[in-house]
C-alpha positions as CSV (number, residue, x, y, z in Angstrom):
1,M,-55.1,26.9,-28.7
2,K,-54.6,23.5,-27.0
3,I,-52.9,22.2,-30.1
4,L,-50.6,25.2,-30.3
5,G,-49.8,25.0,-26.6
6,S,-49.0,21.3,-27.0
7,G,-46.7,22.2,-29.9
8,K,-44.8,24.8,-27.8
9,G,-44.6,22.3,-24.9
10,L,-43.1,19.6,-27.2
11,Q,-40.6,22.1,-28.6
12,T,-39.6,23.1,-25.1
13,K,-39.2,19.5,-24.1
14,A,-37.2,18.8,-27.2
15,R,-34.8,21.7,-26.5
16,M,-34.4,20.5,-22.9
17,E,-33.6,17.0,-24.2
18,N,-31.1,18.4,-26.6
19,C,-29.4,20.4,-23.9
20,M,-29.3,17.4,-21.7
21,K,-27.7,15.4,-24.4
22,K,-25.1,18.1,-25.1
23,D,-24.3,18.2,-21.4
24,T,-24.0,14.5,-21.3
25,R,-21.7,14.5,-24.3
26,K,-19.6,17.2,-22.7
27,R,-19.3,15.3,-19.5
28,H,-18.3,12.1,-21.4
29,A,-15.8,14.1,-23.4
30,A,-14.3,15.6,-20.3
31,A,-14.1,12.2,-18.6
32,A,-12.4,10.7,-21.6
33,A,-9.9,13.6,-21.7
34,V,-9.1,13.0,-18.0
35,V,-8.5,9.3,-18.6
36,L,-6.4,9.9,-21.8
37,G,-4.4,12.7,-20.1
38,S,-3.7,10.5,-17.1
39,I,-2.6,7.6,-19.2
40,I,-0.3,9.8,-21.3
41,F,1.2,11.3,-18.1
42,Y,2.3,7.9,-16.8
43,L,3.5,6.7,-20.2
44,I,5.8,9.7,-20.5
45,W,8.0,8.3,-17.7
46,Y,8.2,4.9,-19.5
47,W,9.1,6.7,-22.7
48,Q,11.8,8.7,-20.9
49,D,13.2,6.0,-18.6
50,G,12.2,2.6,-20.1
51,V,11.9,-0.4,-17.8
52,I,13.5,-0.1,-14.4
53,I,14.9,-3.2,-12.8
54,T,15.3,-3.0,-9.0
55,P,17.1,-5.2,-6.5
56,D,13.7,-6.9,-5.7
57,S,12.8,-7.5,-9.4
58,D,14.6,-10.9,-9.8
59,S,12.7,-12.5,-6.9
60,Y,9.4,-11.8,-8.7
61,L,10.8,-12.7,-12.2
62,M,12.1,-16.0,-10.8
63,M,8.8,-16.6,-8.9
64,Q,10.6,-17.2,-5.7
65,A,8.8,-19.0,-2.9
66,D,9.2,-16.1,-0.5
67,R,7.2,-13.7,-2.7
68,E,3.4,-13.2,-2.8
69,P,1.8,-14.8,-5.9
70,L,-0.1,-12.3,-7.9
71,Y,2.7,-10.0,-9.1
72,C,4.7,-13.1,-10.1
73,I,1.7,-14.4,-12.0
74,F,1.3,-11.0,-13.7
75,L,4.9,-11.1,-14.9
76,W,4.5,-14.7,-16.0
77,L,1.4,-13.8,-17.9
78,M,3.1,-10.9,-19.7
79,R,5.9,-13.3,-20.7
80,E,3.5,-15.9,-22.1
81,L,1.5,-13.3,-24.0
82,F,4.3,-11.1,-25.4
83,G,7.4,-13.3,-25.4
84,H,10.7,-13.0,-23.5
85,D,12.1,-10.1,-25.6
86,I,9.4,-7.5,-24.8
87,Y,7.3,-8.8,-21.9
88,L,8.9,-6.4,-19.4
89,D,8.0,-3.5,-21.7
90,A,4.5,-4.9,-22.0
91,A,4.2,-5.2,-18.2
92,V,5.3,-1.6,-17.7
93,V,2.9,-0.3,-20.3
94,V,0.1,-2.2,-18.6
95,Q,1.2,-0.7,-15.2
96,C,1.3,2.8,-16.6
97,V,-2.1,2.5,-18.3
98,L,-3.6,1.1,-15.1
99,A,-2.1,4.0,-13.1
100,G,-3.7,6.4,-15.6
101,I,-7.1,4.7,-15.4
102,A,-7.0,4.5,-11.6
103,T,-6.0,8.2,-11.3
104,A,-8.8,9.3,-13.6
105,V,-11.5,7.1,-12.1
106,F,-10.5,8.1,-8.6
107,T,-10.5,11.8,-9.5
108,L,-13.9,11.7,-11.3
109,S,-15.4,9.6,-8.5
110,L,-14.4,12.2,-5.8
111,K,-15.7,15.0,-8.1
112,K,-19.1,13.4,-8.3
113,R,-19.4,12.3,-4.7
114,F,-18.3,15.7,-3.2
115,D,-19.6,17.9,-6.0
116,L,-16.2,19.4,-6.6
117,N,-15.7,22.4,-8.9
118,R,-13.2,22.3,-11.8
119,I,-10.3,23.9,-9.9
120,V,-10.6,21.5,-6.9
121,T,-11.0,18.5,-9.3
122,F,-7.9,19.5,-11.1
123,L,-6.0,19.8,-7.9
124,V,-7.1,16.4,-6.7
125,W,-5.8,15.0,-10.0
126,A,-2.6,16.9,-9.8
127,I,-2.0,15.6,-6.2
128,Q,-2.2,12.0,-7.4
129,C,0.1,12.6,-10.4
130,G,2.4,14.6,-8.1
131,L,3.3,11.5,-6.2
132,T,5.4,10.5,-9.2
133,F,7.4,13.7,-8.9
134,L,7.8,13.1,-5.2
135,N,9.2,9.7,-5.8
136,R,11.4,10.7,-8.7
137,Y,12.9,13.9,-7.3
138,V,12.3,14.1,-3.5
139,A,13.1,10.4,-2.8
140,H,15.9,10.6,-5.4
141,R,15.0,7.4,-7.1
142,K,15.1,9.0,-10.5
143,Y,12.3,7.0,-11.9
144,S,8.5,6.4,-11.6
145,Y,7.4,3.3,-9.7
146,F,4.9,2.6,-12.4
147,N,7.7,1.8,-15.0
148,S,9.6,-0.3,-12.5
149,I,9.4,-4.1,-11.9
150,R,8.1,-4.1,-8.3
151,T,4.8,-4.7,-6.6
152,E,4.1,-1.0,-5.9
153,A,3.6,-0.5,-9.7
154,L,0.3,-2.4,-9.4
155,A,-0.5,-1.9,-5.8
156,Y,-0.6,1.9,-5.8
157,S,-3.3,1.9,-8.5
158,L,-5.4,-0.9,-7.1
159,Y,-5.3,0.7,-3.6
160,L,-7.3,3.6,-5.1
161,F,-10.1,1.2,-6.2
162,L,-10.1,-0.2,-2.7
163,I,-10.6,3.3,-1.2
164,L,-13.5,3.8,-3.6
165,G,-15.1,0.6,-2.5
166,L,-14.7,1.6,1.2
167,L,-16.3,5.0,0.4
168,A,-19.3,3.1,-1.2
169,I,-19.7,1.2,2.1
170,L,-19.4,4.3,4.3
171,Y,-21.6,6.7,2.3
172,D,-24.0,4.4,0.4
173,K,-24.2,1.4,2.8
174,S,-23.6,-0.5,-0.4
175,R,-23.3,-4.3,-0.5
176,E,-21.6,-3.9,-3.9
177,G,-19.1,-1.7,-2.1
178,V,-18.4,-4.6,0.4
179,L,-17.9,-7.1,-2.4
180,L,-15.6,-4.8,-4.4
181,S,-13.6,-3.9,-1.3
182,L,-13.1,-7.6,-0.5
183,I,-12.0,-8.3,-4.0
184,W,-9.5,-5.5,-4.1
185,A,-8.3,-6.4,-0.6
186,V,-7.7,-10.0,-1.6
187,V,-5.9,-8.9,-4.8
188,L,-3.7,-6.3,-3.0
189,T,-2.7,-8.7,-0.2
190,S,-1.9,-11.4,-2.7
191,I,0.4,-8.8,-4.4
192,R,1.9,-7.3,-1.2
193,K,1.4,-8.7,2.3
194,Q,1.6,-5.1,3.8
195,M,-1.9,-4.6,2.3
196,V,-3.4,-7.0,4.9
197,V,-4.3,-3.6,6.5
198,A,-7.1,-3.5,4.0
199,F,-9.1,-6.1,5.8
200,G,-8.9,-4.0,9.0
201,L,-10.3,-1.1,7.1
202,I,-13.2,-3.2,5.7
203,F,-14.0,-4.4,9.2
204,L,-14.3,-0.9,10.5
205,A,-16.2,0.4,7.5
206,V,-18.8,-2.4,7.6
207,L,-19.1,-2.0,11.4
208,Y,-19.8,1.8,11.0
209,A,-22.1,1.5,8.1
210,W,-24.3,-1.3,9.3
211,W,-24.6,-0.9,13.1
212,K,-27.6,1.4,13.0
213,N,-29.8,-0.8,10.8
214,K,-28.5,-4.2,12.0
215,G,-27.3,-3.5,15.5
216,W,-23.8,-3.9,16.9
217,K,-23.9,-7.6,17.3
218,K,-25.0,-8.4,13.7
219,A,-22.7,-5.7,12.3
220,L,-19.8,-7.1,14.2
221,L,-20.6,-10.6,13.0
222,Y,-20.9,-9.6,9.4
223,A,-17.7,-7.6,9.5
224,A,-15.8,-10.5,11.0
225,L,-17.3,-12.9,8.5
226,F,-16.3,-10.7,5.6
227,V,-12.7,-10.4,6.9
228,A,-12.5,-14.1,7.5
229,L,-13.7,-14.8,3.9
230,G,-11.1,-12.3,2.5
231,L,-8.2,-13.7,4.5
232,G,-9.3,-17.3,3.7
233,S,-9.4,-16.4,0.0
234,T,-5.9,-14.8,0.2
235,R,-4.6,-18.0,1.8
236,L,-6.2,-20.2,-0.8
237,I,-4.7,-18.2,-3.7
238,D,-1.3,-18.4,-2.0
239,C,-1.4,-22.1,-1.3
240,T,-2.9,-23.0,-4.8
241,Y,-0.1,-21.0,-6.5
242,N,2.6,-22.8,-4.6
243,Y,0.9,-26.2,-5.3
244,V,0.8,-25.5,-9.0
245,C,4.4,-24.1,-9.1
246,R,6.1,-26.3,-6.5
247,G,3.8,-29.2,-5.8
248,V,3.3,-28.2,-2.2
249,F,0.0,-26.7,-0.9
250,T,1.5,-24.1,1.5
251,M,1.8,-20.4,2.0
252,H,4.7,-18.4,0.7
253,T,7.8,-18.5,2.9
254,G,9.9,-15.7,4.3
255,D,7.4,-13.7,6.4
256,S,9.3,-14.5,9.6
257,S,12.4,-12.9,8.2
258,F,10.9,-9.4,8.5
259,I,10.7,-9.5,12.3
260,L,14.0,-11.4,12.4
261,G,15.7,-8.6,10.6
262,N,14.6,-6.2,13.4
263,E,15.7,-8.6,16.1
264,L,19.2,-9.2,14.6
265,Y,19.7,-5.4,14.5
266,A,19.1,-5.3,18.3
267,A,20.6,-8.7,19.2
268,N,23.9,-9.5,21.0
269,E,26.0,-12.7,21.5
270,G,24.5,-13.3,24.9
271,M,21.2,-14.3,23.3
272,A,22.8,-17.3,21.6
273,E,22.2,-19.4,24.8
274,R,18.5,-19.1,24.1
275,I,18.8,-20.9,20.8
276,T,18.4,-24.7,21.4
277,D,19.6,-26.1,18.1
278,D,23.4,-26.2,17.5
279,V,23.2,-25.4,13.8
280,N,20.8,-22.4,14.4
281,R,23.0,-21.1,17.2
282,A,26.1,-21.2,14.9
283,I,24.2,-19.4,12.1
284,F,23.0,-16.8,14.6
285,L,26.6,-16.1,15.9
286,E,28.0,-15.9,12.3
287,I,25.3,-13.4,11.4
288,L,26.0,-11.3,14.4
289,A,29.8,-11.4,13.7
290,R,29.3,-10.2,10.1
291,A,26.8,-7.5,11.1
292,D,29.2,-6.3,13.8
293,A,32.1,-6.1,11.3
294,E,29.9,-3.9,9.1
295,E,28.6,-1.9,12.1
296,Y,25.0,-2.8,11.3
297,N,24.1,-3.3,15.0
298,I,22.1,-0.9,17.2
299,Q,25.1,0.0,19.2
300,Y,26.5,1.9,16.2
301,A,23.4,4.0,15.8
302,G,23.7,7.8,16.1
303,E,22.2,10.0,18.9
304,G,18.5,10.6,19.3
305,W,15.6,9.2,17.4
306,Y,16.8,10.6,14.1
307,G,20.2,8.9,14.5
308,L,18.6,5.6,15.3
309,Q,16.1,5.8,12.5
310,D,18.8,6.7,9.9
311,H,21.2,3.9,11.0
312,Y,18.4,1.3,11.3
313,S,16.9,2.1,7.9
314,M,20.4,1.8,6.3
315,S,21.2,-1.4,8.1
316,Y,17.9,-3.4,7.8
317,D,18.2,-4.5,4.2
318,R,21.9,-5.0,4.5
319,I,21.4,-7.4,7.4
320,K,18.6,-9.3,5.7
321,F,20.0,-9.6,2.1
322,D,23.8,-9.2,2.5
323,I,24.2,-11.3,5.7
324,V,21.2,-13.5,6.8
325,M,20.5,-14.9,3.3
326,P,24.2,-15.6,2.4
327,V,24.9,-17.2,5.8
328,I,21.9,-19.6,5.6
329,R,22.6,-20.4,1.9
330,E,26.3,-21.2,2.8
331,Y,25.0,-23.6,5.5
332,Q,22.7,-25.2,2.9
333,D,25.5,-25.5,0.4
334,S,27.8,-27.2,3.0
335,V,25.3,-30.0,3.7
336,G,24.4,-30.4,0.0
337,M,20.7,-29.5,0.5
338,A,18.5,-30.0,-2.5
339,E,17.1,-26.8,-4.2
340,T,13.5,-27.9,-3.6
341,D,14.1,-28.0,0.2
342,R,16.0,-24.8,0.6
343,E,13.1,-22.3,0.9
344,D,11.3,-24.3,3.6
345,N,14.6,-24.8,5.4
346,Y,15.4,-21.1,5.3
347,N,11.9,-20.3,6.6
348,A,12.3,-22.8,9.4
349,I,15.7,-21.5,10.5
350,A,14.5,-17.9,10.4
351,G,11.3,-18.6,12.2
352,T,12.9,-20.6,14.9
353,I,15.6,-18.1,15.7
354,M,13.0,-15.3,15.6
355,K,10.9,-17.0,18.3
356,E,13.8,-17.9,20.5
357,I,15.4,-14.5,20.7
358,L,12.2,-12.5,20.7
359,R,11.8,-11.9,24.5
360,P,15.3,-10.3,25.2
361,C,14.9,-8.2,22.1
362,V,11.6,-6.6,23.2
363,P,13.0,-3.5,24.8
364,D,15.0,-2.5,21.8
365,L,12.3,-3.6,19.4
366,F,9.9,-1.3,21.2
367,K,12.4,1.6,20.8
368,I,12.8,0.8,17.1
369,F,9.0,0.6,16.8
370,V,8.5,4.1,18.3
371,V,11.2,5.5,16.1
372,N,9.6,3.9,13.1
373,V,6.2,5.3,13.9
374,I,7.7,8.8,14.2
375,S,9.5,8.4,10.9
376,G,6.3,6.9,9.3
377,F,4.2,9.9,10.2
378,I,6.7,12.3,8.7
379,T,7.5,10.2,5.6
380,T,3.9,9.8,4.7
381,L,3.5,13.5,4.2
382,L,7.0,14.8,3.5
383,K,10.5,13.4,4.0
384,V,12.6,12.9,7.2
385,H,14.7,16.0,7.3
386,P,15.6,18.4,10.2
387,V,13.4,21.2,8.7
388,L,10.5,19.0,7.4
389,N,10.3,17.1,10.7
390,V,9.0,20.3,12.2
391,V,6.6,21.0,9.4
392,A,4.8,17.6,9.4
393,P,3.1,18.1,12.9
394,F,1.6,21.4,11.7
395,L,0.1,19.6,8.6
396,Y,-1.5,17.0,10.9
397,A,-2.7,19.7,13.3
398,A,-4.3,21.6,10.4
399,Y,-6.0,18.5,9.1
400,I,-7.4,17.6,12.5
401,A,-8.4,21.2,13.2
402,L,-10.3,21.4,9.9
403,F,-12.0,18.1,10.7
404,V,-13.1,19.2,14.2
405,W,-14.3,22.6,12.9
406,L,-16.4,20.9,10.2
407,A,-17.8,18.5,12.7
408,A,-18.7,21.3,15.1
409,K,-20.6,23.0,12.3
410,G,-22.6,19.8,11.8
411,S,-21.0,18.8,8.5
412,Y,-21.5,15.1,9.5
413,K,-25.2,15.6,8.9
414,K,-24.8,16.2,5.2
415,E,-25.1,13.4,2.8
416,N,-21.9,14.1,1.0
417,S,-19.8,15.4,4.0
418,S,-16.1,15.0,3.5
419,L,-15.6,14.0,7.1
420,L,-16.1,10.2,6.5
421,F,-13.5,10.4,3.7
422,A,-11.1,12.3,5.9
423,A,-11.6,9.8,8.8
424,L,-11.1,6.9,6.5
425,V,-7.8,8.4,5.2
426,M,-6.5,9.1,8.7
427,T,-7.4,5.6,9.8
428,A,-5.7,4.0,6.8
429,L,-2.6,6.2,7.4
430,V,-2.3,5.3,11.1
431,A,-2.9,1.6,10.5
432,T,-0.3,1.4,7.7
433,I,2.3,3.2,9.8
434,I,1.7,0.9,12.8
435,L,1.7,-2.3,10.8
436,T,4.8,-1.3,8.8
437,S,6.7,-0.1,11.9
438,A,6.1,-3.4,13.6
439,T,7.5,-5.5,10.8
440,I,10.0,-3.5,8.8
441,Y,10.8,0.3,8.5
442,C,8.8,3.2,7.1
443,Q,10.6,4.0,3.9
444,M,8.8,6.3,1.4
445,R,7.5,3.6,-1.0
446,Y,5.7,1.8,1.9
447,M,4.1,5.1,3.0
448,L,3.0,6.6,-0.4
449,Y,-0.3,4.7,-0.4
450,N,-1.8,7.3,1.8
451,T,0.3,10.4,0.9
452,G,-1.9,11.7,-1.9
453,L,-5.1,10.7,0.0
454,F,-4.1,12.9,3.0
455,Y,-3.7,16.0,0.8
456,Q,-6.8,15.2,-1.2
457,A,-8.9,14.7,1.9
458,G,-7.5,17.9,3.4
459,L,-8.3,19.8,0.2
460,I,-11.8,18.5,0.0
461,M,-12.5,19.4,3.6
462,L,-11.2,22.9,2.9
463,H,-13.4,23.1,-0.2
464,E,-16.4,22.2,1.9
465,A,-15.5,24.7,4.6
466,L,-15.3,27.5,2.1
467,R,-18.5,26.8,0.3
């Protein structure tokens, strides 16, 4: 009897193992299908539109000194590997494949962490893919960012991996999550300076995750050390890149021109007396004269916040690229300045003027900042439009109400509560808007990093509430 019992037990065990193997194979097959489907989705846009060259593309292709290093290096590497004739196509294919992998990994990771059913998992995936439709049709760009030559083509995908690293810190108290988050933050910031916001998110995530076990002081110290290490690594990459390319161990140039663009929009001729250098003063006055001739100054803005936002967003790039850059280049031509000295000289002129006219510009800069913030909150979710401007506050209110309701029900006590994810998304969203509003303007491509995350976090909170 014992032998027969043992035989039945072995048979039962074998059947269970076979079932487990079948389930594992099914899960692997489903995961592979999600990855493959995601890659195909993004490659479709390359097949339809080909490689899209944008006004910013040349500055990366030429590896200009005012650009962050990693996207320039990526394009250079594609050129070295595939040759001049097809390297842009190769770059776009890599970008599309990376977008597909990031979308699939992010979707499957959220499914596993929050125990999502198939319908919610599909909707999470669809939201991420839907950003391409949003950009192509709502923003009227008529192409996908992933088949264009611009930093967002890599940054959007890598940002999802950063978020997964931050979730590992928040939910798992994972040291591996800290390491991965730092790596992605360094890579992202070396692609696009706007992503310096990632270090702020790492600081807050580490502080939250470690304060109970290590105490506030140690958690604060570790968080600060991690951020310092990340920022130092970013600076080292930047300086090393410029040393290899230009023989000078220095950061990329041009950061001061972002704030200068805002100041020049608000400036007037009376501020010229604050500029001490005669050459810089003449350049400043010439810039203002050309901006005034094109009605790019703040006095030509329309009524209300919408009128100011619309005029400012239209004028900012025109001031920076059509006026400031040509005026300074014309001065450099007039004195016969060597090409190797021009970027540093440009940065010095822009930086000096920026500092000297900052104080009288503060009132209008604050007004522009507030308008940018309003625009940023709307643009992150929808698009600035008289009707949609009213809808956006209701979406935020619904998100916050759902968050508060789940918290009141004690959701935060659950191991896989969606509240931490929702809080992370809202923190990232607000930080991105504030940073972008302080330096440039909140156009859609700067805001899209958190657009999908907002709707995904809201959906997952709703899923948790209805379970």
